[in-house]
C-alpha positions as CSV (number, residue, x, y, z in Angstrom):
1,M,-184.9,77.7,-178.8
2,P,-181.5,78.0,-180.7
3,L,-180.7,74.6,-182.9
4,R,-177.4,74.6,-181.7
5,V,-178.8,74.2,-177.9
6,R,-181.8,71.3,-179.3
7,L,-179.2,69.3,-181.0
8,T,-177.0,69.2,-177.4
9,C,-180.3,68.5,-175.6
10,A,-181.0,65.5,-178.5
11,Y,-177.2,64.5,-178.1
12,A,-177.3,64.8,-174.1
13,A,-180.9,62.4,-174.2
14,A,-179.3,59.7,-176.2
15,V,-176.2,59.9,-174.0
16,I,-178.5,59.3,-171.0
17,A,-180.7,56.8,-173.0
18,V,-177.3,54.8,-173.8
19,L,-175.8,54.9,-170.1
20,I,-179.3,53.6,-169.0
21,L,-179.0,51.2,-171.0
22,S,-175.5,50.2,-170.6
23,G,-175.8,50.4,-167.2
24,L,-178.5,48.3,-167.0
25,F,-177.1,45.3,-168.8
26,V,-173.5,45.7,-166.9
27,Y,-175.3,45.5,-163.7
28,V,-177.5,42.6,-165.0
29,R,-174.8,40.8,-166.2
30,L,-173.0,41.6,-163.0
31,H,-175.3,40.1,-161.0
32,D,-175.9,37.1,-162.7
33,D,-171.9,36.4,-163.3
34,L,-171.5,36.4,-159.1
35,D,-175.0,34.6,-158.7
36,D,-173.1,31.8,-160.9
37,A,-169.5,32.0,-159.7
38,I,-171.7,31.6,-155.9
39,D,-173.4,28.8,-157.2
40,A,-170.6,27.3,-158.6
41,E,-168.4,27.3,-155.3
42,L,-171.7,26.4,-153.4
43,R,-171.6,22.9,-155.9
44,A,-168.4,22.0,-155.5
45,R,-168.5,22.6,-151.5
46,A,-171.4,20.6,-151.2
47,T,-169.9,17.3,-153.3
48,A,-166.8,18.0,-151.1
49,A,-168.9,18.0,-147.9
50,A,-170.7,15.2,-149.2
51,D,-167.6,12.9,-150.2
52,L,-166.2,13.5,-146.4
53,V,-170.0,12.3,-144.8
54,R,-170.5,9.6,-146.9
55,N,-166.4,8.3,-146.2
56,N,-166.7,9.5,-142.4
57,G,-169.6,10.0,-141.1
58,P,-171.5,13.6,-140.4
59,A,-168.8,14.7,-137.9
60,A,-166.0,15.0,-141.0
61,V,-167.9,18.1,-142.1
62,V,-166.2,20.3,-139.8
63,S,-162.7,19.4,-141.8
64,T,-164.7,21.2,-144.9
65,P,-162.4,23.8,-146.4
66,L,-163.9,27.2,-146.4
67,E,-162.6,30.2,-148.2
68,D,-164.5,32.4,-145.8
69,A,-165.5,30.9,-142.3
70,E,-166.8,34.5,-141.7
71,E,-169.1,34.8,-144.5
72,S,-169.9,30.6,-145.2
73,F,-171.0,27.3,-143.5
74,V,-171.1,24.1,-144.2
75,Q,-174.3,21.8,-142.3
76,V,-175.5,18.2,-141.9
77,L,-178.9,17.7,-140.9
78,D,-180.9,14.1,-140.0
79,G,-183.6,12.7,-141.4
80,D,-185.9,15.0,-138.9
81,G,-184.3,18.3,-139.6
82,V,-181.5,18.2,-136.8
83,L,-178.9,19.6,-137.1
84,L,-175.9,16.9,-136.6
85,A,-172.9,18.8,-137.2
86,G,-171.7,21.9,-139.3
87,A,-168.6,24.1,-139.7
88,G,-168.8,28.2,-140.4
89,T,-170.7,30.9,-139.1
90,A,-174.1,29.8,-138.8
91,S,-174.7,28.3,-135.3
92,V,-178.2,26.8,-135.8
93,Q,-179.9,24.9,-138.6
94,A,-180.0,27.0,-141.5
95,V,-183.0,25.1,-143.3
96,S,-186.2,24.2,-141.4
97,L,-187.3,19.9,-141.3
98,G,-190.8,21.5,-143.6
99,Q,-188.4,23.2,-146.3
100,L,-186.0,20.6,-146.6
101,D,-187.5,18.3,-149.2
102,T,-188.7,21.4,-151.7
103,R,-185.3,22.9,-151.0
104,V,-183.2,19.8,-152.1
105,G,-181.0,20.1,-154.9
106,A,-182.6,24.1,-155.5
107,L,-180.3,27.0,-154.9
108,V,-182.5,29.4,-153.0
109,E,-181.4,32.7,-151.0
110,A,-182.8,33.3,-147.3
111,A,-182.2,34.7,-144.2
112,V,-179.8,32.5,-142.3
113,A,-179.3,33.3,-138.3
114,D,-175.5,34.5,-137.4
115,V,-175.5,35.3,-141.1
116,D,-174.8,38.5,-142.5
117,G,-177.3,39.4,-144.5
118,S,-179.3,36.9,-147.0
119,A,-177.6,34.0,-148.1
120,R,-177.3,31.9,-150.7
121,M,-177.9,28.0,-149.9
122,L,-177.5,24.6,-151.7
123,V,-179.2,21.5,-149.9
124,R,-178.2,17.7,-151.0
125,E,-179.3,14.8,-150.0
126,V,-176.3,12.2,-148.9
127,A,-177.0,8.4,-148.5
128,T,-175.0,6.6,-145.7
129,T,-174.3,3.5,-143.6
130,D,-176.6,5.3,-140.5
131,G,-179.6,6.5,-143.3
132,A,-180.1,9.8,-145.1
133,V,-178.5,12.9,-144.0
134,F,-178.8,16.3,-145.5
135,I,-176.1,18.3,-146.2
136,V,-176.6,22.6,-146.4
137,V,-174.0,24.6,-148.0
138,G,-174.5,28.8,-147.3
139,Q,-172.6,31.5,-148.8
140,S,-173.6,35.1,-147.6
141,L,-174.3,37.6,-150.0
142,V,-172.5,40.6,-148.3
143,D,-170.0,40.6,-150.9
144,R,-172.1,40.4,-153.8
145,E,-174.4,43.3,-152.4
146,D,-171.4,45.3,-152.1
147,A,-169.9,44.7,-155.1
148,L,-173.4,45.7,-156.8
149,R,-173.7,48.5,-154.7
150,D,-170.2,50.1,-155.8
151,V,-171.6,49.3,-159.7
152,R,-174.6,51.6,-158.7
153,N,-173.1,54.7,-156.8
154,S,-170.4,54.4,-159.7
155,F,-173.0,55.0,-162.0
156,A,-174.6,57.7,-159.9
157,V,-171.7,60.1,-159.7
158,G,-170.1,58.6,-162.9
159,G,-173.3,58.9,-165.5
160,P,-174.0,62.7,-164.7
161,V,-170.5,63.5,-165.0
162,A,-170.5,61.6,-168.0
163,V,-173.4,63.4,-169.8
164,L,-171.9,67.1,-168.7
165,V,-168.8,65.9,-170.7
166,A,-170.7,64.7,-173.7
167,S,-172.9,67.7,-173.1
168,A,-170.3,70.2,-173.5
169,L,-168.8,67.8,-176.3
170,G,-171.5,67.8,-178.2
171,Y,-172.5,71.9,-177.8
172,W,-169.1,72.4,-179.3
173,L,-169.4,69.7,-182.1
174,A,-172.6,71.4,-182.9
175,G,-171.2,74.5,-183.0
176,L,-168.4,73.5,-185.3
177,G,-170.6,71.8,-187.6
178,L,-173.4,75.2,-187.8
179,R,-170.5,77.5,-188.1
180,P,-170.7,77.6,-192.0
181,V,-174.9,78.3,-191.3
182,E,-174.1,81.3,-188.6
183,E,-171.4,82.6,-191.2
184,M,-174.2,82.3,-193.9
185,R,-176.6,83.9,-191.7
186,R,-174.5,86.7,-190.8
187,T,-173.4,87.6,-194.3
188,A,-177.2,87.4,-195.5
189,G,-177.8,90.0,-192.8
190,D,-175.8,92.2,-194.3
191,I,-176.9,91.9,-197.8
192,S,-179.1,94.9,-198.4
193,A,-180.9,96.5,-201.6
194,R,-177.9,98.2,-202.0
195,R,-175.4,95.5,-201.9
196,T,-176.8,92.9,-204.1
197,G,-173.5,91.7,-205.2
198,Q,-172.4,90.2,-202.1
199,R,-172.5,87.0,-201.8
200,L,-172.7,83.6,-199.1
201,P,-169.5,82.2,-197.9
202,L,-169.4,78.8,-199.4
203,P,-167.6,75.8,-196.4
204,P,-164.8,73.9,-198.0
205,A,-166.0,70.6,-197.7
206,R,-168.4,69.5,-200.2
207,D,-171.0,68.6,-197.8
208,E,-175.1,69.5,-197.9
209,M,-173.9,72.8,-196.2
210,R,-171.7,74.0,-199.3
211,R,-175.0,72.7,-201.5
212,L,-177.0,74.6,-199.3
213,G,-174.4,78.0,-199.8
214,E,-174.5,77.1,-203.9
215,T,-178.0,77.2,-204.2
216,L,-178.8,80.3,-201.7
217,N,-176.1,82.2,-204.2
218,D,-177.6,81.0,-206.8
219,M,-181.1,82.4,-205.6
220,L,-179.1,85.9,-204.9
221,G,-178.2,85.6,-208.1
222,R,-181.4,85.7,-209.3
223,L,-182.4,88.4,-207.3
224,E,-179.9,90.6,-207.8
225,R,-180.5,90.8,-211.7
226,S,-184.6,91.4,-210.9
227,F,-183.1,94.4,-208.3
228,E,-181.2,95.7,-211.2
229,R,-184.0,95.7,-213.8
230,E,-186.5,97.2,-211.4
231,R,-183.4,99.9,-210.6
232,R,-183.1,100.6,-214.1
233,F,-186.4,100.7,-215.3
234,V,-187.4,103.3,-212.5
235,S,-184.9,105.2,-213.0
236,D,-185.2,105.5,-216.7
237,A,-188.9,105.9,-215.8
238,S,-188.4,108.9,-213.6
239,H,-185.9,110.9,-216.1
240,E,-188.5,110.0,-219.0
241,L,-191.5,111.3,-217.1
242,R,-190.2,114.4,-216.3
243,T,-190.3,116.1,-220.3
244,P,-193.9,115.3,-221.1
245,I,-195.1,116.0,-217.5
246,T,-193.0,119.3,-217.6
247,V,-194.3,120.1,-221.2
248,A,-198.0,119.2,-220.4
249,K,-197.8,121.8,-217.3
250,T,-196.5,124.2,-219.0
251,E,-198.9,123.9,-221.9
252,L,-201.9,124.1,-219.1
253,E,-200.0,127.0,-217.7
254,G,-200.2,128.9,-221.1
255,A,-203.9,128.2,-221.4
256,L,-204.7,129.7,-217.8
257,R,-203.0,132.6,-218.7
258,S,-205.1,133.4,-222.0
259,G,-208.2,133.5,-220.0
260,D,-210.2,132.5,-223.1
261,F,-212.5,130.0,-221.3
262,G,-215.4,129.5,-218.5
263,P,-214.6,129.5,-214.9
264,D,-215.5,125.5,-215.1
265,V,-212.5,125.0,-217.3
266,G,-210.6,127.4,-215.4
267,E,-210.7,125.0,-212.6
268,A,-210.6,122.3,-214.8
269,I,-207.1,123.4,-215.7
270,T,-205.8,124.2,-212.3
271,A,-206.6,121.0,-210.9
272,A,-204.5,119.5,-213.9
273,I,-201.5,121.5,-213.1
274,E,-201.8,120.4,-209.8
275,E,-201.7,117.0,-210.5
276,C,-198.9,117.4,-212.8
277,D,-197.2,118.8,-209.5
278,S,-197.8,115.7,-208.0
279,L,-196.3,113.5,-211.1
280,W,-193.3,115.4,-211.4
281,Q,-193.1,115.2,-207.3
282,L,-193.7,111.2,-207.8
283,A,-191.2,110.9,-210.4
284,D,-188.4,112.8,-208.3
285,D,-189.0,110.6,-205.7
286,L,-188.6,107.7,-207.4
287,L,-185.3,109.0,-208.7
288,V,-184.1,109.4,-205.4
289,V,-185.1,106.2,-204.2
290,A,-183.6,104.5,-207.6
291,R,-180.1,106.6,-206.8
292,A,-180.0,105.7,-203.1
293,D,-180.4,102.1,-204.4
294,E,-177.3,102.5,-206.6
295,G,-175.4,104.4,-204.2
296,G,-175.4,107.3,-206.5
297,L,-176.6,109.8,-204.3
298,D,-174.3,113.6,-204.3
299,L,-174.4,114.4,-201.3
300,L,-172.7,117.8,-200.3
301,L,-171.5,117.2,-197.3
302,E,-171.0,120.5,-194.3
303,P,-170.9,120.6,-190.8
304,L,-174.8,121.4,-189.9
305,A,-175.8,122.8,-186.7
306,V,-179.5,120.8,-186.0
307,R,-181.2,123.6,-184.6
308,A,-180.5,125.4,-188.0
309,V,-181.5,122.3,-190.0
310,L,-184.9,122.0,-188.0
311,D,-185.3,126.1,-188.4
312,G,-185.8,125.7,-191.9
313,V,-187.9,122.8,-191.9
314,R,-190.2,124.5,-189.6
315,N,-190.6,127.6,-192.0
316,R,-191.2,125.8,-194.7
317,F,-194.1,124.1,-193.3
318,V,-195.4,126.8,-190.7
319,D,-197.8,128.1,-192.9
320,R,-199.2,124.8,-193.6
321,A,-199.2,123.6,-190.6
322,A,-201.6,127.4,-189.2
323,A,-204.1,126.6,-191.9
324,H,-205.0,123.9,-190.2
325,G,-204.8,125.2,-187.2
326,R,-202.0,123.4,-185.9
327,S,-198.2,124.6,-184.8
328,I,-195.0,123.5,-185.0
329,V,-192.5,123.8,-182.4
330,I,-188.3,123.2,-182.0
331,D,-187.0,121.6,-178.7
332,V,-182.8,121.2,-179.3
333,D,-180.5,120.3,-176.3
334,G,-177.7,122.1,-176.4
335,D,-176.0,122.9,-179.9
336,P,-175.0,119.2,-181.4
337,A,-174.1,119.4,-184.9
338,V,-174.2,116.9,-188.0
339,L,-171.9,116.4,-190.8
340,G,-174.8,116.3,-193.6
341,D,-176.1,117.8,-196.9
342,R,-178.4,120.2,-196.1
343,S,-181.1,119.9,-198.3
344,R,-181.0,116.2,-198.3
345,L,-181.6,116.3,-194.7
346,R,-184.1,119.1,-195.1
347,Q,-186.1,117.1,-197.9
348,A,-185.9,113.6,-195.3
349,L,-187.2,116.1,-192.2
350,G,-189.7,117.7,-194.6
351,N,-191.2,114.3,-195.6
352,V,-191.4,113.2,-192.1
353,V,-193.1,116.7,-191.3
354,D,-195.4,116.6,-194.2
355,N,-196.3,112.9,-193.2
356,A,-197.6,114.5,-189.2
357,L,-199.6,116.9,-191.0
358,R,-201.4,114.5,-193.3
359,H,-202.2,112.1,-191.0
360,G,-201.5,113.4,-187.2
361,A,-203.1,115.7,-185.0
362,G,-202.0,118.5,-182.7
363,T,-198.6,119.7,-182.6
364,I,-195.6,118.7,-183.9
365,T,-192.5,118.5,-181.9
366,L,-189.2,118.6,-183.5
367,Q,-186.8,117.5,-180.8
368,G,-182.9,117.2,-181.5
369,A,-180.5,115.9,-179.1
370,E,-177.1,114.4,-178.4
371,L,-176.9,111.3,-176.9
372,D,-173.9,108.2,-177.3
373,G,-172.0,109.6,-180.0
374,A,-175.2,110.3,-182.0
375,V,-177.9,113.2,-182.8
376,R,-181.1,111.9,-182.0
377,I,-183.8,114.1,-184.1
378,D,-187.8,112.9,-182.9
379,V,-190.5,113.9,-185.2
380,S,-194.0,113.7,-183.0
381,D,-197.4,115.2,-182.5
382,S,-200.7,114.4,-180.2
383,G,-201.9,111.9,-183.1
384,T,-202.7,107.7,-182.3
385,G,-199.9,107.3,-184.2
386,F,-198.7,104.1,-186.2
387,T,-200.8,101.3,-186.0
388,E,-198.8,97.9,-185.0
389,E,-199.1,96.6,-189.2
390,M,-197.8,99.8,-190.5
391,A,-194.7,100.4,-188.0
392,S,-193.5,97.4,-189.2
393,H,-192.9,98.0,-192.9
394,A,-193.7,102.2,-192.8
395,F,-190.3,103.1,-194.4
396,E,-190.8,100.3,-197.3
397,R,-191.6,101.8,-200.5
398,F,-195.3,102.3,-201.3
399,A,-196.2,101.4,-197.8
400,R,-199.8,103.1,-196.8
401,G,-201.6,102.8,-193.9
402,D,-205.7,102.5,-193.9
403,H,-205.7,106.4,-193.5
404,G,-203.1,106.5,-196.3
405,R,-205.0,105.4,-199.1
406,R,-207.8,108.0,-198.2
407,T,-205.3,110.8,-198.4
408,A,-202.8,112.0,-201.2
409,G,-199.3,110.5,-201.6
410,A,-197.4,107.8,-203.1
411,G,-196.3,105.9,-199.9
412,L,-192.8,106.9,-200.8
413,G,-192.4,110.1,-198.3
414,L,-190.6,107.6,-195.2
415,A,-189.0,105.1,-197.5
416,I,-187.3,108.1,-198.8
417,V,-186.5,109.6,-195.5
418,A,-184.9,106.0,-194.9
419,A,-182.6,106.3,-198.0
420,L,-181.5,109.8,-197.6
421,V,-180.6,109.1,-193.9
422,A,-178.7,105.6,-194.2
423,A,-176.7,107.3,-197.1
424,H,-176.0,110.1,-194.5
425,G,-174.7,106.8,-192.4
426,G,-177.2,107.3,-190.3
427,R,-180.9,105.3,-189.5
428,A,-185.2,106.4,-189.2
429,T,-186.8,104.5,-186.8
430,I,-190.5,104.7,-185.0
431,V,-190.1,104.0,-181.5
432,D,-193.3,103.0,-179.4
433,R,-195.3,103.1,-182.7
434,R,-195.6,107.2,-181.5
435,F,-192.9,108.9,-183.7
436,V,-190.1,109.1,-185.4
437,R,-186.1,109.0,-185.0
438,I,-183.8,109.7,-187.1
439,T,-180.2,109.0,-186.1
440,L,-177.0,110.5,-187.6
441,P,-173.3,110.8,-186.6
442,V,-172.1,113.4,-184.6
443,A,-170.4,116.2,-187.0
444,G,-166.3,114.9,-186.6
445,T,-166.9,111.7,-185.8
């Protein structure tokens, strides 16, 4: 999951937690405040009713002021729990005889006939000239429940909306905060062995992102110097090796022509000449790689018919393939053309065919076709293809599979293919671990 999404989810979870906690706090606080307001009203009403009963008798309770007679009531009960007088919505006694003693002075909630929902009640004992009576004042809780229900509905509707808005805002803020990282990532993806001088963009703010970019740029600087030393060494070594290899080969060929030795010595000299050829090829390959890294490959670009290039490659390897009982066939769709260097393209394709002859099996097929503004050249055979491990780094330098370690070759063939194709503005890939595909721009594009 992308970091931006994870940050947004974390932000949304925090918002949800805050909304739940704040909602609970508001709900409980409102519930308590409403109960306190009702309790204060009941106490005031009980005091007023008690004064009326004490001064004027139980019948005077009907004149007790009620703000909402449909939602509240006042009752006077004698010592036996019999309803003497009342006012408001309750027409039957709200408290039974058995409950009087336990509820005196207490604020309780209970269902009362003729009252919507439950009611909150207060019972108070008053002494009169005729004996003790009980005053019961009550208030319907419908208004309280309506208010609490409105709060719950508001949170149920507004909460998800708030979370969505907060999540969108968090997603935008996360993108804004991670933009420098994304810019550095894109730039880092463009840096290659040929563009080691490029550096990551630094955000203007002196924060952690900038310090990370500065640290990575310092690392890129060290890598650039290391690559430069490596390229210089490879280039110098390949140049310096050519002369002694040429001298050694010349001396060996002269000795071979003299014929003044036994057959065993002749075979040894022939093998040494072949090794000199291999060393020469290795030095030349190293020089190609070094020049490609430096962007110094000299290409003689011209429009080339793909069929003609493939014919040249086939003619070069057809005898070698026949010696191993194999064949090379060409299959070109139409007449596609590319803008390239004939010798370098033949070298790249030759390396692929050479790899197929070394490690593949069966007929080698060279296919060419133009598709979506590019020319695709596929080199395939009937072998087992590339292993998963080898396919992931086949175009790296000195990459060799298990079977490649038992055969000749330094592991530079496909690396040179990638370098030469890239110099032409194309790309070399392995498709489905079965064959090599070279993609080149169409001539004239």
